[in-house]
C-alpha positions as protocol buffer text, in pm:
chain_id: "A"
residue {
  index: 1
  type: MET
  ca { x: 4 y: -15 z: -2 }
}
residue {
  index: 2
  type: SER
  ca { x: 136 y: 349 z: -94 }
}
residue {
  index: 3
  type: GLU
  ca { x: 221 y: 593 z: 172 }
}
residue {
  index: 4
  type: THR
  ca { x: -72 y: 819 z: 35 }
}
residue {
  index: 5
  type: TRP
  ca { x: -356 y: 559 z: 93 }
}
residue {
  index: 6
  type: ALA
  ca { x: -188 y: 419 z: 401 }
}
residue {
  index: 7
  type: TRP
  ca { x: -222 y: 779 z: 555 }
}
residue {
  index: 8
  type: LEU
  ca { x: -573 y: 784 z: 473 }
}
residue {
  index: 9
  type: GLY
  ca { x: -626 y: 455 z: 647 }
}
residue {
  index: 10
  type: VAL
  ca { x: -634 y: 653 z: 969 }
}
residue {
  index: 11
  type: ALA
  ca { x: -973 y: 781 z: 863 }
}
residue {
  index: 12
  type: ARG
  ca { x: -1116 y: 435 z: 911 }
}
residue {
  index: 13
  type: GLY
  ca { x: -1318 y: 464 z: 598 }
}
residue {
  index: 14
  type: ARG
  ca { x: -1516 y: 150 z: 689 }
}
residue {
  index: 15
  type: PHE
  ca { x: -1704 y: 333 z: 961 }
}
residue {
  index: 16
  type: LEU
  ca { x: -1780 y: 661 z: 775 }
}
residue {
  index: 17
  type: PRO
  ca { x: -2106 y: 506 z: 624 }
}
residue {
  index: 18
  type: LEU
  ca { x: -2237 y: 574 z: 978 }
}
residue {
  index: 19
  type: THR
  ca { x: -2207 y: 940 z: 914 }
}
residue {
  index: 20
  type: LEU
  ca { x: -2395 y: 923 z: 584 }
}
residue {
  index: 21
  type: SER
  ca { x: -2662 y: 746 z: 754 }
}
residue {
  index: 22
  type: CYS
  ca { x: -2704 y: 1007 z: 1049 }
}
residue {
  index: 23
  type: VAL
  ca { x: -2696 y: 1286 z: 808 }
}
residue {
  index: 24
  type: ALA
  ca { x: -2955 y: 1111 z: 603 }
}
residue {
  index: 25
  type: LEU
  ca { x: -3193 y: 1103 z: 905 }
}
residue {
  index: 26
  type: GLY
  ca { x: -3118 y: 1467 z: 984 }
}
residue {
  index: 27
  type: LEU
  ca { x: -3206 y: 1569 z: 635 }
}
residue {
  index: 28
  type: ALA
  ca { x: -3511 y: 1348 z: 645 }
}
residue {
  index: 29
  type: LEU
  ca { x: -3647 y: 1510 z: 958 }
}
residue {
  index: 30
  type: ALA
  ca { x: -3590 y: 1853 z: 816 }
}
residue {
  index: 31
  type: LEU
  ca { x: -3776 y: 1788 z: 502 }
}
residue {
  index: 32
  type: PRO
  ca { x: -4142 y: 1716 z: 428 }
}
residue {
  index: 33
  type: PRO
  ca { x: -4206 y: 1455 z: 168 }
}
residue {
  index: 34
  type: ALA
  ca { x: -4099 y: 1628 z: -161 }
}
residue {
  index: 35
  type: PRO
  ca { x: -3953 y: 1538 z: -504 }
}
residue {
  index: 36
  type: PRO
  ca { x: -3570 y: 1557 z: -516 }
}
residue {
  index: 37
  type: ALA
  ca { x: -3580 y: 1880 z: -718 }
}
residue {
  index: 38
  type: SER
  ca { x: -3682 y: 2056 z: -408 }
}
residue {
  index: 39
  type: LEU
  ca { x: -3402 y: 1940 z: -184 }
}
residue {
  index: 40
  type: PRO
  ca { x: -3134 y: 2185 z: -80 }
}
residue {
  index: 41
  type: PHE
  ca { x: -2864 y: 1983 z: -223 }
}
residue {
  index: 42
  type: GLY
  ca { x: -2575 y: 2256 z: -177 }
}
residue {
  index: 43
  type: GLU
  ca { x: -2653 y: 2288 z: 178 }
}
residue {
  index: 44
  type: ALA
  ca { x: -2700 y: 1932 z: 246 }
}
residue {
  index: 45
  type: LEU
  ca { x: -2367 y: 1852 z: 78 }
}
residue {
  index: 46
  type: LEU
  ca { x: -2212 y: 2107 z: 308 }
}
residue {
  index: 47
  type: VAL
  ca { x: -2358 y: 1943 z: 607 }
}
residue {
  index: 48
  type: LEU
  ca { x: -2238 y: 1611 z: 495 }
}
residue {
  index: 49
  type: ILE
  ca { x: -1889 y: 1747 z: 445 }
}
residue {
  index: 50
  type: GLY
  ca { x: -1875 y: 1888 z: 799 }
}
residue {
  index: 51
  type: ALA
  ca { x: -2010 y: 1573 z: 963 }
}
residue {
  index: 52
  type: LEU
  ca { x: -1761 y: 1367 z: 758 }
}
residue {
  index: 53
  type: ALA
  ca { x: -1480 y: 1604 z: 862 }
}
residue {
  index: 54
  type: ALA
  ca { x: -1574 y: 1565 z: 1233 }
}
residue {
  index: 55
  type: HIS
  ca { x: -1587 y: 1181 z: 1201 }
}
residue {
  index: 56
  type: VAL
  ca { x: -1252 y: 1182 z: 1029 }
}
residue {
  index: 57
  type: ALA
  ca { x: -1101 y: 1404 z: 1290 }
}
residue {
  index: 58
  type: VAL
  ca { x: -1206 y: 1190 z: 1580 }
}
residue {
  index: 59
  type: ASN
  ca { x: -1072 y: 879 z: 1412 }
}
residue {
  index: 60
  type: ALA
  ca { x: -747 y: 1038 z: 1305 }
}
residue {
  index: 61
  type: LEU
  ca { x: -687 y: 1202 z: 1666 }
}
residue {
  index: 62
  type: ASN
  ca { x: -778 y: 861 z: 1807 }
}
residue {
  index: 63
  type: GLU
  ca { x: -510 y: 678 z: 1597 }
}
residue {
  index: 64
  type: TYR
  ca { x: -252 y: 951 z: 1672 }
}
residue {
  index: 65
  type: GLY
  ca { x: -330 y: 922 z: 2061 }
}
residue {
  index: 66
  type: ASP
  ca { x: -336 y: 546 z: 2052 }
}
residue {
  index: 67
  type: TYR
  ca { x: -10 y: 504 z: 1874 }
}
residue {
  index: 68
  type: ARG
  ca { x: 168 y: 759 z: 2115 }
}
residue {
  index: 69
  type: SER
  ca { x: 42 y: 578 z: 2420 }
}
residue {
  index: 70
  type: GLY
  ca { x: 150 y: 244 z: 2294 }
}
residue {
  index: 71
  type: LEU
  ca { x: -204 y: 100 z: 2280 }
}
residue {
  index: 72
  type: ASP
  ca { x: -186 y: 20 z: 1916 }
}
residue {
  index: 73
  type: LEU
  ca { x: 120 y: -194 z: 1985 }
}
residue {
  index: 74
  type: ARG
  ca { x: -68 y: -414 z: 2224 }
}
residue {
  index: 75
  type: THR
  ca { x: -407 y: -456 z: 2040 }
}
residue {
  index: 76
  type: ARG
  ca { x: -527 y: -755 z: 1854 }
}
residue {
  index: 77
  type: ARG
  ca { x: -710 y: -589 z: 1577 }
}
residue {
  index: 78
  type: THR
  ca { x: -1037 y: -712 z: 1400 }
}
residue {
  index: 79
  type: ALA
  ca { x: -1247 y: -560 z: 1148 }
}
residue {
  index: 80
  type: PHE
  ca { x: -1443 y: -359 z: 1420 }
}
residue {
  index: 81
  type: SER
  ca { x: -1204 y: -327 z: 1710 }
}
residue {
  index: 82
  type: GLY
  ca { x: -839 y: -225 z: 1770 }
}
residue {
  index: 83
  type: GLY
  ca { x: -798 y: 65 z: 1516 }
}
residue {
  index: 84
  type: SER
  ca { x: -668 y: 53 z: 1167 }
}
residue {
  index: 85
  type: GLY
  ca { x: -316 y: -40 z: 1249 }
}
residue {
  index: 86
  type: THR
  ca { x: -199 y: 212 z: 988 }
}
residue {
  index: 87
  type: LEU
  ca { x: 55 y: 364 z: 1221 }
}
residue {
  index: 88
  type: VAL
  ca { x: 199 y: 43 z: 1335 }
}
residue {
  index: 89
  type: ALA
  ca { x: 280 y: -27 z: 981 }
}
residue {
  index: 90
  type: HIS
  ca { x: 383 y: 321 z: 884 }
}
residue {
  index: 91
  type: PRO
  ca { x: 490 y: 503 z: 1196 }
}
residue {
  index: 92
  type: GLN
  ca { x: 661 y: 767 z: 992 }
}
residue {
  index: 93
  type: LEU
  ca { x: 299 y: 896 z: 911 }
}
residue {
  index: 94
  type: LEU
  ca { x: 241 y: 1003 z: 1269 }
}
residue {
  index: 95
  type: GLY
  ca { x: 275 y: 1366 z: 1202 }
}
residue {
  index: 96
  type: ARG
  ca { x: 59 y: 1360 z: 892 }
}
residue {
  index: 97
  type: THR
  ca { x: -210 y: 1174 z: 1107 }
}
residue {
  index: 98
  type: LEU
  ca { x: -220 y: 1462 z: 1368 }
}
residue {
  index: 99
  type: LEU
  ca { x: -231 y: 1724 z: 1072 }
}
residue {
  index: 100
  type: LEU
  ca { x: -526 y: 1519 z: 918 }
}
residue {
  index: 101
  type: GLY
  ca { x: -697 y: 1537 z: 1255 }
}
residue {
  index: 102
  type: ILE
  ca { x: -637 y: 1901 z: 1328 }
}
residue {
  index: 103
  type: GLY
  ca { x: -733 y: 1999 z: 959 }
}
residue {
  index: 104
  type: SER
  ca { x: -1047 y: 1796 z: 963 }
}
residue {
  index: 105
  type: LEU
  ca { x: -1149 y: 1941 z: 1291 }
}
residue {
  index: 106
  type: LEU
  ca { x: -1094 y: 2310 z: 1152 }
}
residue {
  index: 107
  type: THR
  ca { x: -1295 y: 2210 z: 841 }
}
residue {
  index: 108
  type: CYS
  ca { x: -1583 y: 2110 z: 1042 }
}
residue {
  index: 109
  type: ALA
  ca { x: -1554 y: 2431 z: 1248 }
}
residue {
  index: 110
  type: LEU
  ca { x: -1536 y: 2654 z: 960 }
}
residue {
  index: 111
  type: ILE
  ca { x: -1841 y: 2499 z: 796 }
}
residue {
  index: 112
  type: GLY
  ca { x: -2029 y: 2542 z: 1128 }
}
residue {
  index: 113
  type: LEU
  ca { x: -1934 y: 2905 z: 1135 }
}
residue {
  index: 114
  type: PHE
  ca { x: -2061 y: 2940 z: 777 }
}
residue {
  index: 115
  type: PHE
  ca { x: -2396 y: 2809 z: 881 }
}
residue {
  index: 116
  type: LEU
  ca { x: -2393 y: 3047 z: 1209 }
}
residue {
  index: 117
  type: LEU
  ca { x: -2333 y: 3352 z: 985 }
}
residue {
  index: 118
  type: ARG
  ca { x: -2584 y: 3248 z: 737 }
}
residue {
  index: 119
  type: GLN
  ca { x: -2856 y: 3174 z: 988 }
}
residue {
  index: 120
  type: PRO
  ca { x: -2793 y: 3391 z: 1296 }
}
residue {
  index: 121
  type: GLN
  ca { x: -3139 y: 3351 z: 1433 }
}
residue {
  index: 122
  type: LEU
  ca { x: -3036 y: 2973 z: 1504 }
}
residue {
  index: 123
  type: PHE
  ca { x: -2721 y: 3086 z: 1712 }
}
residue {
  index: 124
  type: ALA
  ca { x: -2887 y: 3001 z: 2052 }
}
residue {
  index: 125
  type: SER
  ca { x: -2939 y: 2640 z: 1930 }
}
residue {
  index: 126
  type: LEU
  ca { x: -2666 y: 2573 z: 1682 }
}
residue {
  index: 127
  type: ALA
  ca { x: -2368 y: 2720 z: 1867 }
}
residue {
  index: 128
  type: PRO
  ca { x: -2412 y: 2488 z: 2159 }
}
residue {
  index: 129
  type: LEU
  ca { x: -2454 y: 2192 z: 1948 }
}
residue {
  index: 130
  type: GLY
  ca { x: -2129 y: 2269 z: 1733 }
}
residue {
  index: 131
  type: LEU
  ca { x: -1928 y: 2351 z: 2048 }
}
residue {
  index: 132
  type: ALA
  ca { x: -2043 y: 2027 z: 2224 }
}
residue {
  index: 133
  type: GLY
  ca { x: -1945 y: 1839 z: 1908 }
}
residue {
  index: 134
  type: LEU
  ca { x: -1590 y: 1990 z: 1883 }
}
residue {
  index: 135
  type: LEU
  ca { x: -1527 y: 1944 z: 2244 }
}
residue {
  index: 136
  type: LEU
  ca { x: -1631 y: 1552 z: 2214 }
}
residue {
  index: 137
  type: VAL
  ca { x: -1382 y: 1521 z: 1933 }
}
residue {
  index: 138
  type: LEU
  ca { x: -1081 y: 1683 z: 2134 }
}
residue {
  index: 139
  type: ALA
  ca { x: -1165 y: 1519 z: 2457 }
}
residue {
  index: 140
  type: TYR
  ca { x: -1246 y: 1166 z: 2344 }
}
residue {
  index: 141
  type: THR
  ca { x: -923 y: 1001 z: 2343 }
}
residue {
  index: 142
  type: PRO
  ca { x: -730 y: 1187 z: 2612 }
}
residue {
  index: 143
  type: TRP
  ca { x: -1002 y: 1212 z: 2867 }
}
residue {
  index: 144
  type: LEU
  ca { x: -1326 y: 1050 z: 2809 }
}
residue {
  index: 145
  type: THR
  ca { x: -1169 y: 703 z: 2757 }
}
residue {
  index: 146
  type: ARG
  ca { x: -1055 y: 730 z: 3132 }
}
residue {
  index: 147
  type: HIS
  ca { x: -1417 y: 763 z: 3228 }
}
residue {
  index: 148
  type: PRO
  ca { x: -1639 y: 459 z: 3170 }
}
residue {
  index: 149
  type: TRP
  ca { x: -1984 y: 602 z: 3155 }
}
residue {
  index: 150
  type: LEU
  ca { x: -1885 y: 907 z: 2973 }
}
residue {
  index: 151
  type: CYS
  ca { x: -1705 y: 694 z: 2721 }
}
residue {
  index: 152
  type: LEU
  ca { x: -2008 y: 491 z: 2689 }
}
residue {
  index: 153
  type: PHE
  ca { x: -2218 y: 788 z: 2587 }
}
residue {
  index: 154
  type: ALA
  ca { x: -1969 y: 992 z: 2404 }
}
residue {
  index: 155
  type: PRO
  ca { x: -2000 y: 813 z: 2046 }
}
residue {
  index: 156
  type: GLY
  ca { x: -2374 y: 815 z: 2080 }
}
residue {
  index: 157
  type: LEU
  ca { x: -2395 y: 1175 z: 2163 }
}
residue {
  index: 158
  type: GLY
  ca { x: -2142 y: 1274 z: 1885 }
}
residue {
  index: 159
  type: PHE
  ca { x: -2369 y: 1118 z: 1608 }
}
residue {
  index: 160
  type: ALA
  ca { x: -2679 y: 1238 z: 1768 }
}
residue {
  index: 161
  type: LEU
  ca { x: -2537 y: 1581 z: 1737 }
}
residue {
  index: 162
  type: MET
  ca { x: -2492 y: 1526 z: 1362 }
}
residue {
  index: 163
  type: VAL
  ca { x: -2850 y: 1423 z: 1329 }
}
residue {
  index: 164
  type: LEU
  ca { x: -2981 y: 1736 z: 1517 }
}
residue {
  index: 165
  type: GLY
  ca { x: -2719 y: 1965 z: 1350 }
}
residue {
  index: 166
  type: ALA
  ca { x: -2832 y: 1853 z: 1000 }
}
residue {
  index: 167
  type: ARG
  ca { x: -3187 y: 1892 z: 1106 }
}
residue {
  index: 168
  type: LEU
  ca { x: -3138 y: 2229 z: 1259 }
}
residue {
  index: 169
  type: VAL
  ca { x: -2949 y: 2409 z: 954 }
}
residue {
  index: 170
  type: LEU
  ca { x: -3170 y: 2251 z: 692 }
}
residue {
  index: 171
  type: GLY
  ca { x: -3506 y: 2271 z: 864 }
}
residue {
  index: 172
  type: GLY
  ca { x: -3509 y: 2525 z: 1139 }
}
residue {
  index: 173
  type: PRO
  ca { x: -3587 y: 2491 z: 1500 }
}
residue {
  index: 174
  type: LEU
  ca { x: -3612 y: 2154 z: 1651 }
}
residue {
  index: 175
  type: ASP
  ca { x: -3935 y: 1997 z: 1795 }
}
residue {
  index: 176
  type: SER
  ca { x: -3995 y: 1714 z: 2040 }
}
residue {
  index: 177
  type: GLY
  ca { x: -4023 y: 1457 z: 1752 }
}
residue {
  index: 178
  type: ASP
  ca { x: -3662 y: 1530 z: 1650 }
}
residue {
  index: 179
  type: LEU
  ca { x: -3537 y: 1486 z: 1986 }
}
residue {
  index: 180
  type: LEU
  ca { x: -3735 y: 1153 z: 2017 }
}
residue {
  index: 181
  type: LEU
  ca { x: -3616 y: 993 z: 1712 }
}
residue {
  index: 182
  type: THR
  ca { x: -3253 y: 1095 z: 1766 }
}
residue {
  index: 183
  type: LEU
  ca { x: -3251 y: 884 z: 2070 }
}
residue {
  index: 184
  type: VAL
  ca { x: -3231 y: 590 z: 1827 }
}
residue {
  index: 185
  type: PRO
  ca { x: -2883 y: 664 z: 1667 }
}
residue {
  index: 186
  type: LEU
  ca { x: -2761 y: 790 z: 2000 }
}
residue {
  index: 187
  type: LEU
  ca { x: -2835 y: 461 z: 2177 }
}
residue {
  index: 188
  type: LEU
  ca { x: -2718 y: 239 z: 1878 }
}
residue {
  index: 189
  type: CYS
  ca { x: -2400 y: 414 z: 1843 }
}
residue {
  index: 190
  type: ASN
  ca { x: -2324 y: 364 z: 2201 }
}
residue {
  index: 191
  type: ASN
  ca { x: -2357 y: 4 z: 2148 }
}
residue {
  index: 192
  type: LEU
  ca { x: -2120 y: 16 z: 1847 }
}
residue {
  index: 193
  type: LEU
  ca { x: -1839 y: 139 z: 2046 }
}
residue {
  index: 194
  type: LEU
  ca { x: -1926 y: -56 z: 2387 }
}
residue {
  index: 195
  type: LEU
  ca { x: -1914 y: -391 z: 2219 }
}
residue {
  index: 196
  type: SER
  ca { x: -1590 y: -311 z: 2007 }
}
residue {
  index: 197
  type: GLN
  ca { x: -1426 y: -248 z: 2337 }
}
residue {
  index: 198
  type: ILE
  ca { x: -1464 y: -599 z: 2468 }
}
residue {
  index: 199
  type: PRO
  ca { x: -1204 y: -757 z: 2255 }
}
residue {
  index: 200
  type: ASP
  ca { x: -958 y: -458 z: 2373 }
}
residue {
  index: 201
  type: ILE
  ca { x: -1009 y: -497 z: 2744 }
}
residue {
  index: 202
  type: ASP
  ca { x: -644 y: -603 z: 2823 }
}
residue {
  index: 203
  type: ALA
  ca { x: -489 y: -369 z: 2586 }
}
residue {
  index: 204
  type: ASP
  ca { x: -698 y: -74 z: 2713 }
}
residue {
  index: 205
  type: ARG
  ca { x: -622 y: -169 z: 3076 }
}
residue {
  index: 206
  type: ALA
  ca { x: -234 y: -167 z: 3011 }
}
residue {
  index: 207
  type: ALA
  ca { x: -280 y: 181 z: 2834 }
}
residue {
  index: 208
  type: GLY
  ca { x: -457 y: 331 z: 3131 }
}
residue {
  index: 209
  type: ARG
  ca { x: -785 y: 334 z: 2987 }
}
residue {
  index: 210
  type: ARG
  ca { x: -1115 y: 273 z: 3194 }
}
residue {
  index: 211
  type: THR
  ca { x: -1387 y: 140 z: 2958 }
}
residue {
  index: 212
  type: LEU
  ca { x: -1736 y: 20 z: 3064 }
}
residue {
  index: 213
  type: PRO
  ca { x: -1661 y: -355 z: 2977 }
}
residue {
  index: 214
  type: MET
  ca { x: -1343 y: -320 z: 3206 }
}
residue {
  index: 215
  type: GLN
  ca { x: -1538 y: -184 z: 3503 }
}
residue {
  index: 216
  type: ILE
  ca { x: -1853 y: -399 z: 3498 }
}
residue {
  index: 217
  type: GLY
  ca { x: -1737 y: -696 z: 3307 }
}
residue {
  index: 218
  type: VAL
  ca { x: -1823 y: -837 z: 2971 }
}
residue {
  index: 219
  type: ALA
  ca { x: -2172 y: -981 z: 3105 }
}
residue {
  index: 220
  type: GLY
  ca { x: -2249 y: -643 z: 3245 }
}
residue {
  index: 221
  type: ALA
  ca { x: -2164 y: -468 z: 2927 }
}
residue {
  index: 222
  type: LEU
  ca { x: -2389 y: -713 z: 2712 }
}
residue {
  index: 223
  type: ARG
  ca { x: -2672 y: -622 z: 2966 }
}
residue {
  index: 224
  type: VAL
  ca { x: -2619 y: -254 z: 2885 }
}
residue {
  index: 225
  type: ALA
  ca { x: -2616 y: -311 z: 2515 }
}
residue {
  index: 226
  type: LEU
  ca { x: -2935 y: -518 z: 2538 }
}
residue {
  index: 227
  type: ARG
  ca { x: -3100 y: -229 z: 2717 }
}
residue {
  index: 228
  type: HIS
  ca { x: -3002 y: 17 z: 2458 }
}
residue {
  index: 229
  type: TRP
  ca { x: -3143 y: -207 z: 2177 }
}
residue {
  index: 230
  type: LEU
  ca { x: -3459 y: -241 z: 2373 }
}
residue {
  index: 231
  type: LEU
  ca { x: -3497 y: 135 z: 2433 }
}
residue {
  index: 232
  type: ALA
  ca { x: -3406 y: 220 z: 2073 }
}
residue {
  index: 233
  type: TYR
  ca { x: -3658 y: -23 z: 1924 }
}
residue {
  index: 234
  type: GLY
  ca { x: -3899 y: 91 z: 2178 }
}
residue {
  index: 235
  type: VAL
  ca { x: -3876 y: 445 z: 2041 }
}
residue {
  index: 236
  type: LEU
  ca { x: -3958 y: 328 z: 1677 }
}
residue {
  index: 237
  type: LEU
  ca { x: -4262 y: 139 z: 1819 }
}
residue {
  index: 238
  type: ALA
  ca { x: -4369 y: 462 z: 1990 }
}
residue {
  index: 239
  type: ALA
  ca { x: -4323 y: 652 z: 1651 }
}
residue {
  index: 240
  type: LEU
  ca { x: -4589 y: 444 z: 1511 }
}
residue {
  index: 241
  type: TRP
  ca { x: -4838 y: 633 z: 1739 }
}
residue {
  index: 242
  type: GLN
  ca { x: -4762 y: 962 z: 1579 }
}
residue {
  index: 243
  type: ARG
  ca { x: -4840 y: 1022 z: 1234 }
}
residue {
  index: 244
  type: GLU
  ca { x: -4580 y: 1261 z: 1139 }
}
residue {
  index: 245
  type: LEU
  ca { x: -4318 y: 1014 z: 1263 }
}
residue {
  index: 246
  type: ALA
  ca { x: -4457 y: 682 z: 1181 }
}
residue {
  index: 247
  type: GLY
  ca { x: -4247 y: 634 z: 876 }
}
residue {
  index: 248
  type: ALA
  ca { x: -3941 y: 625 z: 1087 }
}
residue {
  index: 249
  type: ALA
  ca { x: -4060 y: 273 z: 1207 }
}
residue {
  index: 250
  type: LEU
  ca { x: -3922 y: 142 z: 893 }
}
residue {
  index: 251
  type: GLY
  ca { x: -3604 y: 103 z: 1102 }
}
residue {
  index: 252
  type: LEU
  ca { x: -3776 y: -170 z: 1270 }
}
residue {
  index: 253
  type: LEU
  ca { x: -3651 y: -402 z: 980 }
}
residue {
  index: 254
  type: THR
  ca { x: -3307 y: -416 z: 1137 }
}
residue {
  index: 255
  type: LEU
  ca { x: -3462 y: -581 z: 1462 }
}
residue {
  index: 256
  type: PRO
  ca { x: -3378 y: -934 z: 1342 }
}
residue {
  index: 257
  type: LEU
  ca { x: -3018 y: -835 z: 1306 }
}
residue {
  index: 258
  type: ALA
  ca { x: -3014 y: -696 z: 1661 }
}
residue {
  index: 259
  type: LEU
  ca { x: -3171 y: -1024 z: 1795 }
}
residue {
  index: 260
  type: ARG
  ca { x: -2923 y: -1234 z: 1621 }
}
residue {
  index: 261
  type: ALA
  ca { x: -2632 y: -1011 z: 1754 }
}
residue {
  index: 262
  type: ALA
  ca { x: -2785 y: -1033 z: 2106 }
}
residue {
  index: 263
  type: TRP
  ca { x: -2805 y: -1417 z: 2069 }
}
residue {
  index: 264
  type: LEU
  ca { x: -2448 y: -1436 z: 1952 }
}
residue {
  index: 265
  type: LEU
  ca { x: -2315 y: -1212 z: 2228 }
}
residue {
  index: 266
  type: ARG
  ca { x: -2480 y: -1425 z: 2494 }
}
residue {
  index: 267
  type: ARG
  ca { x: -2350 y: -1726 z: 2353 }
}
residue {
  index: 268
  type: ASN
  ca { x: -1993 y: -1617 z: 2335 }
}
residue {
  index: 269
  type: ALA
  ca { x: -1974 y: -1392 z: 2637 }
}
residue {
  index: 270
  type: LEU
  ca { x: -1697 y: -1579 z: 2799 }
}
residue {
  index: 271
  type: GLU
  ca { x: -1506 y: -1599 z: 2458 }
}
residue {
  index: 272
  type: PRO
  ca { x: -1445 y: -1233 z: 2339 }
}
residue {
  index: 273
  type: GLN
  ca { x: -1235 y: -1356 z: 2042 }
}
residue {
  index: 274
  type: ARG
  ca { x: -1541 y: -1530 z: 1893 }
}
residue {
  index: 275
  type: LEU
  ca { x: -1754 y: -1207 z: 1901 }
}
residue {
  index: 276
  type: LEU
  ca { x: -1653 y: -1094 z: 1548 }
}
residue {
  index: 277
  type: PRO
  ca { x: -2001 y: -1200 z: 1380 }
}
residue {
  index: 278
  type: ALA
  ca { x: -2186 y: -1030 z: 1648 }
}
residue {
  index: 279
  type: LEU
  ca { x: -1980 y: -694 z: 1616 }
}
residue {
  index: 280
  type: GLY
  ca { x: -2047 y: -719 z: 1242 }
}
residue {
  index: 281
  type: LEU
  ca { x: -2429 y: -739 z: 1300 }
}
residue {
  index: 282
  type: ASN
  ca { x: -2423 y: -460 z: 1560 }
}
residue {
  index: 283
  type: ALA
  ca { x: -2234 y: -240 z: 1293 }
}
residue {
  index: 284
  type: ALA
  ca { x: -2507 y: -332 z: 1051 }
}
residue {
  index: 285
  type: VAL
  ca { x: -2769 y: -233 z: 1279 }
}
residue {
  index: 286
  type: SER
  ca { x: -2616 y: 104 z: 1377 }
}
residue {
  index: 287
  type: VAL
  ca { x: -2568 y: 207 z: 1021 }
}
residue {
  index: 288
  type: GLY
  ca { x: -2894 y: 43 z: 868 }
}
residue {
  index: 289
  type: THR
  ca { x: -3132 y: 166 z: 1130 }
}
residue {
  index: 290
  type: PRO
  ca { x: -3094 y: 552 z: 1091 }
}
residue {
  index: 291
  type: LEU
  ca { x: -3080 y: 499 z: 703 }
}
residue {
  index: 292
  type: LEU
  ca { x: -3407 y: 310 z: 691 }
}
residue {
  index: 293
  type: MET
  ca { x: -3556 y: 550 z: 919 }
}
residue {
  index: 294
  type: ALA
  ca { x: -3471 y: 839 z: 683 }
}
residue {
  index: 295
  type: VAL
  ca { x: -3612 y: 638 z: 393 }
}
residue {
  index: 296
  type: GLY
  ca { x: -3937 y: 590 z: 585 }
}
residue {
  index: 297
  type: LEU
  ca { x: -3971 y: 956 z: 668 }
}
residue {
  index: 298
  type: LEU
  ca { x: -3911 y: 1062 z: 313 }
}
residue {
  index: 299
  type: ILE
  ca { x: -4167 y: 815 z: 143 }
}
């Protein structure tokens, strides 16, 4: 692999579709059912670029921090845990990784500033969302990973902010329905990181991290994940009772995947090295559910 492509590996491209899914949900919440010609493509594209920049920033800064701490040298990598391994194979790219993280974060901030200047009436709502997102990116690796419950909710909150930010700049002030449906990606994205931390417990402990699976054990972490799934799908069932939100219930189509993942997790709880199929299903649930919600709301 050339250095150029290896450098881009720290962006963890296999996880970026989650950003597309969350922005799609924010766009669907902002718009009534309408033909494509009426969609604000320019603004929607700018929102997507900003969200992708935020995701790339946290990934790159995490890769930088994990290599500097020595964690990457201890981790047993899988397709869904342990980082990309790019800096282990190409340590000379450490400086470029930091530049990618900082540059992506600045790109996100500038896009947020553009929308603040363009829609000053939204300042009281948009500025706190943007500031919270930037702080999450900066604090995740060096600080939040040392606090188990904060680390649990940090990823879900980050992707929920993407949904709400897209909804706000493309559709105006938020309402209770937006907040209710945003709970779904929040809970599912919490699970995405929570379960991926299970194979990394020993490596994380050696690097000084304090994740939830480390604190409450694998069985306890699986119980938390199950509750998150129950709450997320409960929200989708509740949406059926509200006409304007009922389309989001299309996200229930991923329920069989979540049930299968839960069964595999319970069966292999004492053998974390055999959790890879469950982690794959969990990733599919996390990406597919918001996307199906968006499709349902738009049609």
